[in-house]
C-alpha positions as a printed Julia matrix, in Angstrom:
188×3 Matrix{Float64}:
 -66.08   11.4   -25.9
 -63.82    9.95  -23.19
 -65.44    7.92  -20.43
 -65.1     9.23  -16.88
 -62.48    6.95  -15.39
 -61.32    6.02  -11.92
 -58.2     4.15  -10.85
 -58.84    1.32   -8.41
 -55.7     0.32   -6.49
 -56.44   -3.03   -4.83
 -54.93   -4.11   -1.5
 -51.38   -2.71   -1.76
 -50.73   -3.66    1.84
 -47.6    -4.88    3.66
 -49.04   -8.44    3.76
 -48.65   -8.63   -0.02
 -45.41   -6.69   -0.38
 -43.37   -9.59   -1.74
 -45.88  -10.08   -4.58
 -45.74   -6.46   -5.79
 -42.1    -5.63   -6.38
 -42.53   -5.66  -10.2
 -45.98   -4.04  -10.14
 -45.26   -1.25   -7.69
 -43.36    1.11  -10.07
 -46.17    0.81  -12.59
 -48.83    1.38   -9.95
 -47.03    4.57   -8.98
 -46.97    5.63  -12.65
 -50.75    5.13  -12.88
 -51.36    7.01   -9.63
 -49.18    9.9   -10.87
 -51.11   10.01  -14.16
 -54.48    9.98  -12.4
 -53.36   12.69   -9.95
 -52.08   14.84  -12.84
 -55.5    14.64  -14.54
 -57.44   14.97  -11.29
 -59.23   11.71  -12.0
 -60.51    9.76   -9.0
 -58.21    7.26   -7.26
 -59.69    4.72   -4.86
 -57.67    2.34   -2.73
 -59.04   -0.83   -1.23
 -57.76   -2.24    2.04
 -58.42   -5.87    2.92
 -58.87   -6.84    6.55
 -60.81   -8.93    9.05
 -62.25   -7.89   12.35
 -61.39   -9.65   15.63
 -64.89  -11.15   15.52
 -64.3   -12.62   12.03
 -60.91  -14.04   13.1
 -62.18  -15.65   16.31
 -65.59  -16.96   15.3
 -65.82  -20.77   15.57
 -66.57  -21.88   12.97
 -65.47  -18.87   10.89
 -68.39  -17.14    9.23
 -66.19  -15.28    6.73
 -65.33  -17.59    3.82
 -61.82  -16.2     3.43
 -61.04  -16.77    7.09
 -62.47  -20.24    6.73
 -60.27  -20.89    3.69
 -56.97  -19.36    4.89
 -57.45  -19.69    8.64
 -57.06  -16.85   11.18
 -53.25  -16.92   10.96
 -53.36  -16.66    7.17
 -55.8   -13.77    7.19
 -55.11  -10.07    7.61
 -56.25   -8.59   10.93
 -57.64   -5.08   10.58
 -55.3    -2.61   12.25
 -52.26   -4.99   12.21
 -48.94   -4.13   10.6
 -49.74   -6.44    7.64
 -52.95   -4.48    7.14
 -51.12   -1.17    6.65
 -50.46    0.21    3.17
 -46.99   -0.36    1.79
 -44.61    2.45    2.81
 -43.96    3.53   -0.77
 -47.66    4.29   -1.2
 -48.26    6.11    2.11
 -47.96    9.56    0.5
 -50.73    8.6    -1.92
 -53.06    6.94    0.55
 -53.05    9.65    3.25
 -56.34   11.49    2.75
 -57.34    9.32   -0.24
 -60.64    7.47   -0.6
 -60.12    4.04    0.98
 -62.7     1.23    0.68
 -62.39   -1.32    3.51
 -63.17   -4.83    2.37
 -63.21   -8.36    3.85
 -63.6   -10.48    0.72
 -62.01  -10.75   -2.73
 -64.74   -8.57   -4.37
 -64.37   -4.91   -3.42
 -68.07   -4.32   -4.21
 -69.42   -6.76   -1.59
 -70.16   -5.32    1.85
 -68.66   -1.95    0.85
 -69.64    1.47   -0.46
 -67.58    1.17   -3.66
 -70.59    1.15   -5.99
 -71.93    4.3    -4.32
 -68.53    6.03   -4.54
 -68.29    5.29   -8.26
 -71.85    6.28   -8.92
 -71.52    9.58   -7.04
 -68.52   10.46   -9.27
 -70.44    9.31  -12.35
 -67.66    6.89  -13.18
 -68.05    4.83  -16.4
 -64.71    3.1   -16.59
 -62.53    1.47  -13.88
 -58.8     0.82  -14.31
 -57.75   -1.93  -11.91
 -54.25   -2.6   -10.49
 -52.81   -4.06   -7.3
 -52.67   -7.5    -5.75
 -53.5   -10.4    -6.13
 -54.07  -10.59   -9.87
 -56.02  -13.81   -9.75
 -57.98  -13.14   -6.57
 -58.97   -9.61   -5.49
 -57.97   -7.77   -8.7
 -59.67  -10.23  -11.07
 -62.75  -10.67   -8.87
 -63.24   -6.94   -8.38
 -62.59   -6.24  -12.07
 -65.16   -8.92  -13.08
 -67.64   -7.45  -10.63
 -67.1    -3.97  -12.06
 -67.67   -5.33  -15.59
 -70.83   -7.11  -14.44
 -72.09   -3.88  -12.94
 -71.78   -2.07  -16.26
 -68.39   -0.38  -15.97
 -65.91   -0.6   -18.82
 -63.04   -2.34  -17.04
 -59.3    -2.51  -17.72
 -57.02   -4.81  -15.79
 -53.41   -3.53  -15.95
 -51.15   -6.53  -16.48
 -47.84   -5.09  -15.37
 -49.4    -3.2   -12.44
 -50.75   -6.33  -10.78
 -48.95   -8.99   -8.78
 -49.64  -12.42   -7.47
 -48.03  -15.34   -5.58
 -46.39  -16.6    -8.77
 -46.24  -16.07  -12.52
 -48.67  -18.91  -13.31
 -51.39  -17.46  -11.04
 -50.76  -13.98  -12.39
 -51.1   -15.16  -15.99
 -54.2   -17.22  -15.2
 -55.95  -14.2   -13.72
 -55.13  -12.04  -16.72
 -56.11  -14.73  -19.22
 -59.47  -15.47  -17.62
 -60.38  -11.77  -17.3
 -59.28  -10.92  -20.83
 -61.2   -13.78  -22.42
 -64.68  -12.94  -21.11
 -64.69   -9.6   -19.36
 -62.64   -6.44  -20.03
 -59.39   -5.28  -21.58
 -56.02   -6.43  -20.3
 -53.56   -3.62  -20.96
 -50.04   -2.58  -19.86
 -49.41    0.57  -17.89
 -47.99    2.28  -21.03
 -51.04    1.27  -23.06
 -53.48    2.46  -20.39
 -51.85    5.86  -20.02
 -51.57    6.19  -23.79
 -55.23    5.37  -24.34
 -56.29    7.77  -21.57
 -54.12   10.57  -22.98
 -55.54    9.85  -26.39
 -59.03   10.57  -25.15
 -60.34    7.0   -24.86
């Protein structure tokens, strides 16, 4: 019997646009497949409040690491979803987050539990930060987890490959878009 599966599209925002040119067509293929099957699609949107960006010293670890100018301000242009995904994100379930892990300080666990989700397919950006951390967290919470290699992007190839390698070694499956859709269509 196939596991109830959700697609988790991580942080496909304007801030990361240059990192997703290769991944974006595959993310759209995954979204189209999930829409066709009426399976849940959840988008995450990373951002920091004015309070997080102006606290001295910063209380949010990511703001501390990247600095206020290297962080995404909630509501800014960089915070917006990429234009090519707007038609998918309008009216979709969006989980706002302020750290790499989309389960921390959010309602993602509750959303997945309410839909009785058993498997999470993760794509988006950055492979080695938010995608990997969220996928590991899903795995650690008992979800079968797939990280889609060609539907993720990062700052460079080395970081992308490192994220995939670490996740695949100890956590879930690393699959391509074609493999993921094929396995889902095959009833896995």
